[in-house]
N, C-alpha and C positions, 0 to 999 in steps of 0.2 A: 503494498499500499504505501510507503514511506516512498519509493521506488516510483511510483506509477503520479505522486502526486510533484516529486521532482522536477521529471520526465514535462507533465501539463503544465508548469509554472515556467519551461525554457531553462532549464538550468545541464551549463552543460559543464564537460567533463574536464575535472581541472587536473593537475600537475598532482603526484601522489602527498606533496607536503601541504599541498592545498587545502581547505574542505568549502562547504557552502550550507551544512547543515552540521551542527552537534549535537549531538543527543545526551542529554542530563541523565540518566538511572540514578533516581534517588535510593535509591539500594542502598543496601552496603556488596563490596563485589563477591565478596561468600556468601552470600546471600542468592545472590544472583547465579553465581553457578550452582549451588544447588538446588533452585531449580531450575539451571538448564541440564542438573541428573535422575528431574522429575520430569523433563519434557516441557518444562519450559524455557528460557534461556535472555538473552538477550541479542538486539538488533546488531545488527554489519552490515556496511555499504558501502562501495565504493564511495571516495569523497567523503569521507561523514565520519567525524571523531566519536568517541565518545567517552565516556569518562564515569564515575559512582558516584556520590554521596554524600553516601555512607549514614543515610538516615537510620539512624531505627526503627522498627514495628512498633504497631501501634501494643503489644504490650509493652515492651521495653519503657514508654512513653510513659504506660500506668504505673508500673511500679516507681519510675522516677517522683513521680506526681506526689503517689503514696507518701513515699520518701521523704517530699520534701515536706509535703503534708504532717508528717510526723515529727520534722524538724522544727516546724513554726507552733506546734504542740504543746515539745520538750519546754520553749520558749516561753509559754505565754502558762503553761504553770511551771513555770521558775524551775524545776528538774536539771539537775545536776548532768553535764556535757559541753561541748565542742560545737557553739551555737557553730561558728564557720566551717569547723569540720562535717559538719553533717547535712550542713551547702552541699559544700563539695561532692560527699559522698551520694547524696543520692543522684549525680548525672543532667539533676534537672540544667544548668546552664551551659553544658555538655552540649548535650541536647540542642538545645535554643542555638547554641552557635556551629553546629553542623545545618544543622537548618539556614542562619546566616551566610556563612560562606556559599552552598550552593546556590542563594538571590546571588550574593557578590558576583559568581562567576556567570549567571545567567544574563546580569544586567551589565557588565564588562564586556563581553562576547557581540552584544547586542548593539551597545552602543557605542564601545569603542573600538573594536574589529569588522564590524558590521555585517555581522556574521547571524544566520537563521536556524537561534535556537529549540528547541523539542523534548518536554519537561516531564519525564513520567516516572510513574512507582507500579507495584504491584493492580493496582486496580484504578488508580484514579481518583479517588475521591480523599485521599486524610493528605497523605505526604506532599505529594499533586497538588493540588489547590493551595498548601501552606506557602511554597516556592511559588507559585506562578503567578498568586494576588499580591505576594512581598514583593516581586519584581513587579509589576504594573504600577503600586505606590511608588515605587521607586525611578519611577523613567516619568510615570505622567501624573501633572499636574494635579491636574481633575481629581483622581482618585481618595488627595492627600484634601479633599475641601471635607465639606462636613456631609454632603449630600452625595457624595462622589465615592466615598470612603466606603457608606451605608450601602448604596448602590455594585460598588466591589464585592464588597461581602455577599450580598439578592445575586448575582453573578458566580464569582466562581465557589459560591456553599451551597448557596440553596437550591439553586436549578443546574449546577453538573453534580447533584445529586448527593452530596455532603451524607454523609448516616446517622444524621441526628441522634435520633430514639433507640437506633442500637451503639453509635458511643457514647453517649449520655444516658443511660442504663436506663430509658422512660418507658419502658414496656413494660410486661405484666412480668411478664419469665425473665429466671435469672439470663446474663450471656454475661460466654467467658468475650466476646467482642469489644466490653468495652472500657474504651482511654477517650480523655479528653485532651485530642490531639486540636479541635477549636481554643479551648485554653493557652492553650502551648502558644499555640499562631498567633493570639492577642497579644503577649508573652511578648512574642518577638515582637509584634508594631511597637509594645509599649519602648523596646531597645531603641523602636529607630525614633521616634519619640525624646527621648532623652537625647540620641547623637544629633538632630537636629532640631530642636525645639522653637520653631520659627517656619519651620519648613510644612508643617501642621494644621489646618485650619480649625481643627478638635483638639480636645486634653486628652488624657487619659480617661476622663469620667466616664468617659462612653467606652471605652474597652470595660470602662468597673461594671456598668449597665451591658452591656453582652455579653459579659462571663455570669450575671445572675441571673440572667432572660430563657440563655438557652436552658437550664436550667427548671423555667419556674412556670415556663409551659402558658405565660398569662396572655401570652398574645398566638397567635396562629402560624407566625412565621418559619418559626426552629419545630413547625410539628412533623410526623415518624419521616421518614429516613429520602424519600426522595417525589419531586414534585406533581407524579401520578399520583402517588398515595395520599399526598398533602391534597389536593383538588379533591379528596372525598369527603374531609371534613374544617376545610377552612373556613367552608359558607359559613357568614353570620360571627366571623374573630376581625380579630382588627391588628394589623399590620402594625410591627413592633418600629417599622418607621416610621409613619403616620407618630407615632408617639414620642420619637423622638428627635423628627420635625419642624414639630407643634412647638418644642420647649429648648429648640437648638441653642439660645445664648445660655443657658447653666453648662453646655459643653465644646463655649467656643473659646478660642486661642487668642485673646485678647494680642498676643503678640507672633500672632501670624503675616509672614513676606511674601505675598503671589508668587513673584514675581523668581521665584528658584526654580527650575526646569528639573533638573535631574538631579538624583543622592544614592550615593555608593556607600552603602554601612559598614561597617565598619566591623572584623570576625576578630580582634584584638579583647581576648575576655579582662582586661584590666578597665576595658569603657564600658562591660557591659552595671547595672543596678539593679537591685531584688524590685520586684516591683512590690511595694511595701503597700496600697492603697488596696487590693488585693490580696496578697498571704496575710497580713493585720489588720484584715478588716473586723474579724469579733475578738481581737484586744481593745482592751479598753481607750487605749490612745487613739485608735482604729473607725471603722465603722462607718465612716462616710458618708454611705451610700443609704439611701431611706427610698424605700420604694416609690414610685411615680405614678401618679393618678393615672387613671384610663383618662387621654385627651378627647375630649370637646369632638363628638361624633352624632348623624344623625341617628338618631334609635326611633323602632317601628314603638308604636305604641303599646306598651306590654301591657299584658291583660293583669285586675287588682291579683287572682292569686298567683302570677310570677312575684310578684314586689311582695309579700309578706315576709314579716321577716319569720323564720326557725325560731321556736322556743331553745332551740342547742347554743342558736348562734346570735354572737348581740357585735363582734369583728366584722369587721370590709372581707368578706372572704377573697376579694384581689390580694390580698397586704396581708404574703409570710410573715411570722411575727420574729423569723431567726433575723428577717435583715431589721429589726427595730432594735437591736441592741443587745443589752445582756439582758436576760428575763429567767422565771423559774426552773425555767430546763433545763437540762445537762450543758455542758459547754457544748456547743456543736463539731465531731472533727470534721476532714478538706475528705476523707478516705474514699468517700460515694455517698448518692445522691441518696440513697435512704438515710442513712445515719448523717446526714449535710441538711433535711429538712424535717420538718419533725412533723406528725403522722397528721394527715390532713384531717380536721374538722370537720361534722356535717354541715353543708351550707343548699340555700335551693339556689337552682340556678336561675345564670344571670339573666335580665332583660337581654330577649333579641339585639340582634346588633344588623347592620345590614355594613356587610363584610367590606374591608377595604381590598382594592387594589392595587397594587404593586407599582407597577408603571401609573397608575394616578394619581398616584400619592409623590413618586420623584416626579413627574410633571407638574405636578402643584409647584415645589418647591424647587422648583431647577429654573435658576435665574438662564433671561433668554443669554445663545450663544455659550451657554457653560454646560461644555462638551468633552468629553476623552480627545485622548489625538485619534483613536480608534474612528466614535462615531465621526468627525471633523472630515479621514481620510475616506470615507464612506459618504 
């Protein structure tokens, strides 16, 4: 297929030392060879280079996230131990570095060497989404605007089939495929914000809100594992993008400078910082996030019975109490959604809503002439 694309685009054969396409296989090289022994493998074509990104799979990411959460929990409970050693041993920032290194390679090849780049891994909805969306953030200033960033998440993560339900263990049955790769990606974006604080129109408040909302299911944006499954259940739900864009001033970067075109991420771990707003959000000094109210929207006229209060519930069913700060329940851990979120209380169904259409949401909040470089080219 790749050969057909190359020939269809009129690419000519070049000298052996030249290449017109670089394949970035995001897997560790040993994993690719192991897949080849099992009938899989990796691509090899004339005038095409290939490098391996060395980004580990979802199971390694899950273990690193749990280890990082354990380190944070020990600090919170003032247990003995070495904080920096625990963080280093988790491997979390090693894997952040591997993702940013692949991003830098892709951006450099495209921008500096004018080489076509194809990014892929085993399935295309985890590591591929991470690196491709980070590369777009670096190369296209539109995706560093508020509306552009949300559209990037919608395009590269939601529309291209990241398995939110499976990866975040939001289904009814236990799964061994649980892995918070979207949270890992959000921390990669946080590192870019730290390195280039005036290149982004948004602050890490947006990242923190996304990191919370992917677990809460308050909106239909992250339902299910793909667009087809989501299309059957999102009718009558609100889009998270609508809520964020209606409240954009709360996550707007006052120091934003729109003239910056391309940025090249640093892969030096000395430049990395711990995402305190996320990891310390349950500490007494943290927890700056409060659940935002649902945005104003047209509602159908609810029946009186649908608005009748439940005798068991006096709180807003859309406001999980673990986001409100300290409470009388046990301190939540970071190990799994089941432990992170207290058991749901019985609540009446919310009034029926007109569902948000993502394209309408973005059209409403996008300024005239505000397009990505790809959209302008077409």
